[in-house]
SETORDO-847957 format. One record per residue (C-alpha): residue number from 1; x negated, y negated, z negated. Coordinates in steps of 0.5 Angstrom, whole numbers, plus 500, padded with zeros to 3 digits. Example, Ala and Ser with C-alpha at 12.3 -4.5 7.8 and 13.67 -1.06 7.14 Angstrom:
! SETORDO-847957
ZASE; n; east; north; up
ZASE; 1; 475; 509; 484;
ZASE; 2; 473; 502; 486;
END
This chain:
! SETORDO-847957
ZASE; n; east; north; up
ZASE; 1; 775; 195; 857;
ZASE; 2; 781; 191; 855;
ZASE; 3; 784; 195; 848;
ZASE; 4; 791; 192; 845;
ZASE; 5; 792; 195; 838;
ZASE; 6; 799; 194; 834;
ZASE; 7; 801; 188; 838;
ZASE; 8; 807; 184; 836;
ZASE; 9; 810; 178; 839;
ZASE; 10; 817; 176; 837;
ZASE; 11; 821; 171; 842;
ZASE; 12; 828; 169; 839;
ZASE; 13; 832; 176; 840;
ZASE; 14; 826; 179; 844;
ZASE; 15; 820; 183; 841;
ZASE; 16; 814; 185; 845;
ZASE; 17; 811; 191; 842;
ZASE; 18; 805; 195; 844;
ZASE; 19; 802; 200; 840;
ZASE; 20; 796; 202; 843;
ZASE; 21; 794; 200; 851;
ZASE; 22; 787; 201; 854;
ZASE; 23; 785; 198; 861;
ZASE; 24; 779; 200; 864;
ZASE; 25; 773; 196; 867;
ZASE; 26; 775; 195; 875;
ZASE; 27; 782; 198; 874;
ZASE; 28; 787; 195; 878;
ZASE; 29; 793; 196; 873;
ZASE; 30; 800; 195; 875;
ZASE; 31; 806; 194; 870;
ZASE; 32; 813; 195; 872;
ZASE; 33; 819; 193; 869;
ZASE; 34; 826; 189; 870;
ZASE; 35; 826; 182; 869;
ZASE; 36; 826; 180; 861;
ZASE; 37; 822; 187; 860;
ZASE; 38; 816; 183; 857;
ZASE; 39; 811; 183; 863;
ZASE; 40; 810; 176; 863;
ZASE; 41; 809; 175; 855;
ZASE; 42; 804; 180; 855;
ZASE; 43; 800; 177; 860;
ZASE; 44; 801; 170; 856;
ZASE; 45; 798; 174; 850;
ZASE; 46; 792; 176; 854;
ZASE; 47; 790; 170; 857;
ZASE; 48; 791; 166; 850;
ZASE; 49; 797; 162; 852;
ZASE; 50; 801; 165; 846;
ZASE; 51; 799; 168; 839;
ZASE; 52; 801; 175; 837;
ZASE; 53; 805; 175; 831;
ZASE; 54; 801; 182; 829;
ZASE; 55; 796; 186; 832;
ZASE; 56; 789; 185; 836;
ZASE; 57; 786; 184; 843;
ZASE; 58; 779; 187; 845;
ZASE; 59; 775; 185; 851;
ZASE; 60; 769; 190; 851;
ZASE; 61; 769; 191; 844;
ZASE; 62; 770; 184; 842;
ZASE; 63; 776; 181; 838;
ZASE; 64; 779; 176; 843;
ZASE; 65; 786; 175; 839;
ZASE; 66; 784; 168; 837;
ZASE; 67; 779; 166; 842;
ZASE; 68; 780; 160; 846;
ZASE; 69; 783; 160; 853;
ZASE; 70; 776; 158; 856;
ZASE; 71; 772; 163; 853;
ZASE; 72; 776; 169; 854;
ZASE; 73; 774; 171; 861;
ZASE; 74; 781; 173; 862;
ZASE; 75; 784; 168; 867;
ZASE; 76; 792; 168; 870;
ZASE; 77; 792; 167; 877;
ZASE; 78; 798; 162; 879;
ZASE; 79; 799; 160; 886;
ZASE; 80; 803; 154; 884;
ZASE; 81; 798; 151; 879;
ZASE; 82; 793; 148; 885;
ZASE; 83; 791; 140; 885;
ZASE; 84; 796; 137; 890;
ZASE; 85; 791; 131; 891;
ZASE; 86; 785; 136; 892;
ZASE; 87; 783; 140; 898;
ZASE; 88; 782; 147; 898;
ZASE; 89; 775; 147; 898;
ZASE; 90; 775; 142; 892;
ZASE; 91; 780; 146; 888;
ZASE; 92; 776; 152; 889;
ZASE; 93; 770; 148; 887;
ZASE; 94; 773; 146; 881;
ZASE; 95; 773; 153; 878;
ZASE; 96; 765; 152; 879;
ZASE; 97; 765; 146; 874;
ZASE; 98; 763; 149; 868;
ZASE; 99; 758; 153; 872;
ZASE; 100; 755; 146; 875;
ZASE; 101; 755; 143; 868;
ZASE; 102; 751; 149; 865;
ZASE; 103; 746; 149; 871;
ZASE; 104; 745; 141; 870;
ZASE; 105; 743; 142; 863;
ZASE; 106; 738; 148; 865;
ZASE; 107; 735; 143; 871;
ZASE; 108; 734; 138; 865;
ZASE; 109; 730; 143; 861;
ZASE; 110; 727; 145; 867;
ZASE; 111; 724; 138; 868;
ZASE; 112; 722; 138; 861;
ZASE; 113; 718; 144; 862;
ZASE; 114; 715; 142; 868;
ZASE; 115; 712; 136; 863;
ZASE; 116; 709; 140; 858;
ZASE; 117; 703; 144; 857;
ZASE; 118; 705; 148; 851;
ZASE; 119; 711; 152; 851;
ZASE; 120; 712; 152; 844;
ZASE; 121; 714; 144; 845;
ZASE; 122; 720; 147; 849;
ZASE; 123; 724; 148; 842;
ZASE; 124; 726; 141; 841;
ZASE; 125; 729; 140; 848;
ZASE; 126; 734; 146; 848;
ZASE; 127; 741; 144; 846;
ZASE; 128; 740; 149; 840;
ZASE; 129; 735; 145; 837;
ZASE; 130; 736; 138; 840;
ZASE; 131; 735; 133; 835;
ZASE; 132; 732; 138; 830;
ZASE; 133; 724; 136; 830;
ZASE; 134; 722; 140; 823;
ZASE; 135; 720; 146; 827;
ZASE; 136; 722; 152; 822;
ZASE; 137; 719; 158; 822;
ZASE; 138; 725; 163; 824;
ZASE; 139; 721; 168; 828;
ZASE; 140; 727; 170; 832;
ZASE; 141; 729; 163; 834;
ZASE; 142; 722; 162; 836;
ZASE; 143; 722; 169; 840;
ZASE; 144; 728; 166; 843;
ZASE; 145; 726; 160; 845;
ZASE; 146; 719; 162; 848;
ZASE; 147; 723; 168; 852;
ZASE; 148; 727; 162; 855;
ZASE; 149; 721; 158; 857;
ZASE; 150; 718; 164; 861;
ZASE; 151; 725; 165; 864;
ZASE; 152; 726; 158; 866;
ZASE; 153; 719; 156; 868;
ZASE; 154; 720; 159; 875;
ZASE; 155; 727; 157; 876;
ZASE; 156; 726; 149; 877;
ZASE; 157; 732; 147; 881;
ZASE; 158; 734; 140; 884;
ZASE; 159; 741; 137; 884;
ZASE; 160; 741; 138; 891;
ZASE; 161; 739; 145; 891;
ZASE; 162; 745; 146; 886;
ZASE; 163; 750; 143; 891;
ZASE; 164; 748; 147; 896;
ZASE; 165; 749; 154; 893;
ZASE; 166; 755; 152; 890;
ZASE; 167; 758; 150; 897;
ZASE; 168; 755; 157; 899;
ZASE; 169; 759; 160; 894;
ZASE; 170; 765; 157; 896;
ZASE; 171; 765; 159; 903;
ZASE; 172; 763; 166; 901;
ZASE; 173; 769; 167; 897;
ZASE; 174; 774; 163; 902;
ZASE; 175; 771; 168; 907;
ZASE; 176; 773; 174; 902;
ZASE; 177; 780; 171; 901;
ZASE; 178; 780; 170; 909;
ZASE; 179; 782; 162; 908;
ZASE; 180; 776; 159; 911;
ZASE; 181; 780; 155; 916;
ZASE; 182; 784; 152; 910;
ZASE; 183; 778; 149; 906;
ZASE; 184; 779; 142; 909;
ZASE; 185; 787; 142; 908;
ZASE; 186; 791; 140; 902;
ZASE; 187; 796; 145; 898;
ZASE; 188; 802; 141; 901;
ZASE; 189; 799; 144; 908;
ZASE; 190; 799; 151; 906;
ZASE; 191; 804; 157; 907;
ZASE; 192; 806; 160; 900;
ZASE; 193; 801; 166; 902;
ZASE; 194; 795; 161; 903;
ZASE; 195; 797; 158; 896;
ZASE; 196; 797; 165; 893;
ZASE; 197; 790; 166; 896;
ZASE; 198; 787; 159; 894;
ZASE; 199; 789; 160; 887;
ZASE; 200; 786; 167; 887;
ZASE; 201; 780; 164; 890;
ZASE; 202; 780; 159; 885;
ZASE; 203; 781; 164; 879;
ZASE; 204; 775; 168; 882;
ZASE; 205; 770; 162; 882;
ZASE; 206; 770; 162; 875;
ZASE; 207; 767; 169; 874;
ZASE; 208; 773; 172; 870;
ZASE; 209; 772; 179; 867;
ZASE; 210; 780; 180; 868;
ZASE; 211; 785; 177; 873;
ZASE; 212; 792; 177; 871;
ZASE; 213; 797; 177; 877;
ZASE; 214; 804; 175; 875;
ZASE; 215; 809; 177; 881;
ZASE; 216; 804; 174; 886;
ZASE; 217; 808; 177; 892;
ZASE; 218; 815; 175; 890;
ZASE; 219; 816; 169; 894;
ZASE; 220; 813; 170; 900;
ZASE; 221; 816; 173; 907;
ZASE; 222; 816; 180; 909;
ZASE; 223; 810; 179; 914;
ZASE; 224; 806; 175; 909;
ZASE; 225; 808; 180; 904;
ZASE; 226; 805; 186; 907;
ZASE; 227; 799; 183; 909;
ZASE; 228; 797; 180; 902;
ZASE; 229; 799; 187; 899;
ZASE; 230; 794; 191; 903;
ZASE; 231; 789; 185; 902;
ZASE; 232; 789; 185; 895;
ZASE; 233; 787; 192; 895;
ZASE; 234; 781; 191; 899;
ZASE; 235; 779; 184; 895;
ZASE; 236; 779; 188; 889;
ZASE; 237; 775; 194; 891;
ZASE; 238; 770; 189; 893;
ZASE; 239; 769; 186; 886;
ZASE; 240; 767; 188; 880;
ZASE; 241; 773; 185; 876;
ZASE; 242; 779; 188; 873;
ZASE; 243; 786; 186; 876;
ZASE; 244; 792; 187; 872;
ZASE; 245; 798; 186; 876;
ZASE; 246; 806; 185; 874;
ZASE; 247; 812; 186; 878;
ZASE; 248; 819; 189; 879;
ZASE; 249; 817; 192; 886;
ZASE; 250; 815; 199; 885;
ZASE; 251; 812; 199; 892;
ZASE; 252; 807; 194; 890;
ZASE; 253; 805; 200; 885;
ZASE; 254; 804; 205; 890;
ZASE; 255; 800; 201; 894;
ZASE; 256; 795; 198; 889;
ZASE; 257; 795; 201; 882;
ZASE; 258; 790; 206; 879;
ZASE; 259; 794; 206; 873;
ZASE; 260; 801; 204; 872;
ZASE; 261; 805; 202; 866;
ZASE; 262; 813; 202; 866;
ZASE; 263; 816; 197; 861;
ZASE; 264; 823; 197; 858;
ZASE; 265; 825; 192; 853;
ZASE; 266; 818; 190; 850;
ZASE; 267; 815; 197; 850;
ZASE; 268; 811; 201; 855;
ZASE; 269; 815; 207; 856;
ZASE; 270; 810; 211; 860;
ZASE; 271; 802; 209; 862;
ZASE; 272; 798; 213; 867;
ZASE; 273; 796; 214; 874;
ZASE; 274; 801; 214; 879;
ZASE; 275; 801; 221; 881;
ZASE; 276; 802; 223; 873;
ZASE; 277; 808; 218; 873;
ZASE; 278; 811; 221; 879;
ZASE; 279; 810; 228; 878;
ZASE; 280; 812; 228; 870;
ZASE; 281; 816; 222; 868;
ZASE; 282; 817; 222; 861;
ZASE; 283; 824; 220; 861;
ZASE; 284; 830; 218; 865;
ZASE; 285; 829; 211; 865;
ZASE; 286; 822; 212; 868;
ZASE; 287; 824; 217; 873;
ZASE; 288; 830; 212; 876;
ZASE; 289; 825; 206; 876;
ZASE; 290; 820; 210; 880;
ZASE; 291; 826; 211; 885;
ZASE; 292; 828; 219; 883;
ZASE; 293; 835; 220; 885;
ZASE; 294; 836; 227; 884;
ZASE; 295; 838; 227; 876;
ZASE; 296; 843; 231; 874;
ZASE; 297; 847; 232; 867;
ZASE; 298; 847; 239; 865;
ZASE; 299; 844; 245; 861;
ZASE; 300; 839; 250; 861;
ZASE; 301; 840; 257; 859;
ZASE; 302; 835; 262; 858;
ZASE; 303; 835; 270; 859;
ZASE; 304; 829; 275; 859;
ZASE; 305; 827; 273; 866;
ZASE; 306; 830; 267; 868;
ZASE; 307; 831; 260; 866;
ZASE; 308; 838; 257; 869;
ZASE; 309; 840; 250; 870;
ZASE; 310; 848; 249; 870;
ZASE; 311; 851; 242; 872;
ZASE; 312; 858; 241; 874;
ZASE; 313; 857; 244; 881;
ZASE; 314; 850; 246; 881;
ZASE; 315; 846; 252; 879;
ZASE; 316; 839; 253; 879;
ZASE; 317; 835; 259; 877;
ZASE; 318; 828; 259; 876;
ZASE; 319; 823; 264; 874;
ZASE; 320; 821; 263; 867;
ZASE; 321; 814; 265; 867;
ZASE; 322; 813; 259; 873;
ZASE; 323; 817; 254; 869;
ZASE; 324; 815; 254; 862;
ZASE; 325; 808; 250; 863;
ZASE; 326; 812; 245; 866;
ZASE; 327; 817; 244; 860;
ZASE; 328; 816; 238; 856;
ZASE; 329; 821; 240; 850;
ZASE; 330; 822; 245; 845;
ZASE; 331; 828; 251; 845;
ZASE; 332; 833; 251; 840;
ZASE; 333; 835; 257; 837;
ZASE; 334; 841; 258; 841;
ZASE; 335; 837; 258; 847;
ZASE; 336; 839; 251; 850;
ZASE; 337; 834; 246; 851;
ZASE; 338; 835; 239; 847;
ZASE; 339; 831; 235; 852;
ZASE; 340; 832; 238; 859;
ZASE; 341; 827; 235; 863;
ZASE; 342; 824; 239; 869;
ZASE; 343; 819; 235; 874;
ZASE; 344; 817; 240; 879;
ZASE; 345; 820; 247; 881;
ZASE; 346; 816; 252; 885;
ZASE; 347; 822; 255; 887;
ZASE; 348; 829; 253; 888;
ZASE; 349; 835; 258; 889;
ZASE; 350; 842; 255; 891;
ZASE; 351; 847; 259; 894;
ZASE; 352; 853; 258; 898;
ZASE; 353; 853; 251; 898;
ZASE; 354; 855; 247; 905;
ZASE; 355; 850; 241; 905;
ZASE; 356; 853; 235; 909;
ZASE; 357; 847; 230; 910;
ZASE; 358; 848; 223; 913;
ZASE; 359; 843; 217; 913;
ZASE; 360; 847; 212; 909;
ZASE; 361; 842; 207; 907;
ZASE; 362; 836; 204; 910;
ZASE; 363; 831; 200; 905;
ZASE; 364; 824; 202; 909;
ZASE; 365; 825; 209; 908;
ZASE; 366; 828; 214; 912;
ZASE; 367; 833; 216; 907;
ZASE; 368; 838; 222; 908;
ZASE; 369; 843; 222; 903;
ZASE; 370; 847; 229; 902;
ZASE; 371; 853; 231; 898;
ZASE; 372; 854; 237; 894;
ZASE; 373; 862; 239; 894;
ZASE; 374; 863; 232; 893;
ZASE; 375; 860; 232; 886;
ZASE; 376; 853; 230; 887;
ZASE; 377; 848; 227; 892;
ZASE; 378; 841; 229; 893;
ZASE; 379; 837; 224; 896;
ZASE; 380; 831; 226; 901;
ZASE; 381; 826; 221; 903;
ZASE; 382; 821; 222; 909;
ZASE; 383; 815; 219; 912;
ZASE; 384; 817; 217; 919;
ZASE; 385; 810; 215; 922;
ZASE; 386; 808; 222; 921;
ZASE; 387; 813; 225; 926;
ZASE; 388; 811; 229; 932;
ZASE; 389; 815; 233; 937;
ZASE; 390; 812; 239; 939;
ZASE; 391; 816; 244; 944;
ZASE; 392; 814; 251; 943;
ZASE; 393; 820; 255; 944;
ZASE; 394; 823; 259; 939;
ZASE; 395; 818; 259; 934;
ZASE; 396; 813; 255; 930;
ZASE; 397; 807; 257; 926;
ZASE; 398; 806; 252; 920;
ZASE; 399; 801; 253; 915;
ZASE; 400; 804; 249; 910;
ZASE; 401; 810; 253; 909;
ZASE; 402; 809; 260; 913;
ZASE; 403; 811; 263; 906;
ZASE; 404; 818; 260; 906;
ZASE; 405; 823; 265; 903;
ZASE; 406; 828; 261; 900;
ZASE; 407; 836; 261; 901;
ZASE; 408; 839; 258; 908;
ZASE; 409; 843; 251; 908;
ZASE; 410; 847; 248; 913;
ZASE; 411; 846; 241; 914;
ZASE; 412; 848; 236; 919;
ZASE; 413; 843; 230; 921;
ZASE; 414; 846; 224; 923;
ZASE; 415; 839; 220; 925;
ZASE; 416; 832; 219; 922;
ZASE; 417; 829; 212; 921;
ZASE; 418; 822; 210; 924;
ZASE; 419; 819; 205; 919;
ZASE; 420; 817; 205; 912;
ZASE; 421; 813; 208; 906;
ZASE; 422; 812; 215; 903;
ZASE; 423; 816; 216; 896;
ZASE; 424; 813; 223; 895;
ZASE; 425; 819; 224; 891;
ZASE; 426; 823; 229; 894;
ZASE; 427; 819; 235; 898;
ZASE; 428; 822; 240; 903;
ZASE; 429; 819; 246; 906;
ZASE; 430; 824; 248; 912;
ZASE; 431; 823; 255; 916;
ZASE; 432; 825; 258; 922;
ZASE; 433; 832; 257; 925;
ZASE; 434; 836; 258; 931;
ZASE; 435; 835; 255; 938;
ZASE; 436; 830; 254; 942;
ZASE; 437; 830; 246; 943;
ZASE; 438; 824; 242; 941;
ZASE; 439; 821; 242; 934;
ZASE; 440; 821; 236; 930;
ZASE; 441; 815; 236; 924;
ZASE; 442; 816; 231; 919;
ZASE; 443; 810; 231; 914;
ZASE; 444; 809; 228; 907;
ZASE; 445; 803; 226; 904;
ZASE; 446; 802; 232; 899;
ZASE; 447; 807; 238; 903;
ZASE; 448; 811; 238; 909;
ZASE; 449; 817; 240; 912;
ZASE; 450; 820; 242; 919;
ZASE; 451; 827; 240; 922;
ZASE; 452; 828; 245; 927;
ZASE; 453; 833; 244; 933;
ZASE; 454; 834; 237; 931;
ZASE; 455; 838; 232; 936;
ZASE; 456; 840; 225; 935;
ZASE; 457; 846; 228; 932;
ZASE; 458; 847; 235; 931;
ZASE; 459; 847; 241; 926;
ZASE; 460; 840; 245; 923;
ZASE; 461; 839; 250; 918;
ZASE; 462; 835; 248; 912;
ZASE; 463; 830; 253; 908;
ZASE; 464; 829; 250; 902;
ZASE; 465; 822; 252; 899;
ZASE; 466; 820; 247; 894;
ZASE; 467; 824; 242; 891;
ZASE; 468; 822; 236; 886;
ZASE; 469; 828; 235; 881;
ZASE; 470; 829; 231; 874;
ZASE; 471; 834; 234; 870;
ZASE; 472; 836; 231; 863;
ZASE; 473; 842; 234; 859;
ZASE; 474; 848; 229; 859;
ZASE; 475; 848; 225; 852;
ZASE; 476; 855; 226; 848;
ZASE; 477; 859; 220; 847;
END
């Protein structure tokens, strides 16, 4: 486990401040933030390339704040730091160099043991006692030496055995990283994706407890990006190693992260699981960075039975008992919430709104951007790969939204994009409507919604049952 306590590092007019952060063993932790937010600086502090001005870094309970880089067991992976004059095999093998030296030292001791009749004599051959012939009576040291003798006497090796085992390790790690075909090439003959894989193989060859990845997918083409993105997840699952991955791309966090941190101006705004942050962003910055589009300025009012949110042209009424547990703020005396944030609504009641929807953006999601009285936009994100068409006449029974009782809105759908990932931000449940054309079912990872009577271009009725929104009161200037 990595523990960071009261860490501060000042760089010119920028200060990185991490008060308390814990990253578990075998975690895949993704840190996301804009350029200049402090992501790389944090990695450099963990790796030992920089020294903090204040605070401490612990690895498995040991304070490593001022420990030498080569003794930290925390390694930074960078595809630009390969030896250009060495082959891939030699680059990976370089990572085993320190292991080889230790094995050669063990071999020397093995040969010495083989010559001995009395294991007590082994003390003078160990590196710890070499040159010290005045055998002391330290019982702890004697016990350690004798134990080492018993351990080593059955592990006699030769340099040939060591080389054979090292070659086998290189081949195994090359197979894991899917770079067996590149072992005899030099870095100049590798693609950018292959260089990243070789760098990771070189890093893993040194048996680190923690691997640091500084935007490893930022400079590769789209096809290689998609392949390496999912390969990183598979590689991590096969290893007993913690990965800390920094990026500005939230898609990487969706695919890779077990835990996610959002950094802004040198501070971690929120840290938790991906679902926790998606379902309960702590503030507007986190919500926007996670891709939330439906953020409105307005006020909350409270009466006996309802909590009412009002903005310039949007009024949402929520049953009070269903919402109180979701609010992360305190109520002032006048009944107005000073920090108005709602992360999910069990019921959304919108009346008399003409909803016109068009896809105006194609960035890998199917985005339907809708206008409310020309004042606000609502963004719908869908997962097109789960679309299926079913001709079932006038009605369609769906267990996901059989209890739909929400208001009816009229919408115009222009088209649907057929590629991309599921953002899981906005969830719509849509019930029955007019017509007896084909029914289109679109399901997200958690909830589902139908679009009935949908053509390439046409009008449909939408019944909104469940909606995910983020509200925040407009700040007074």
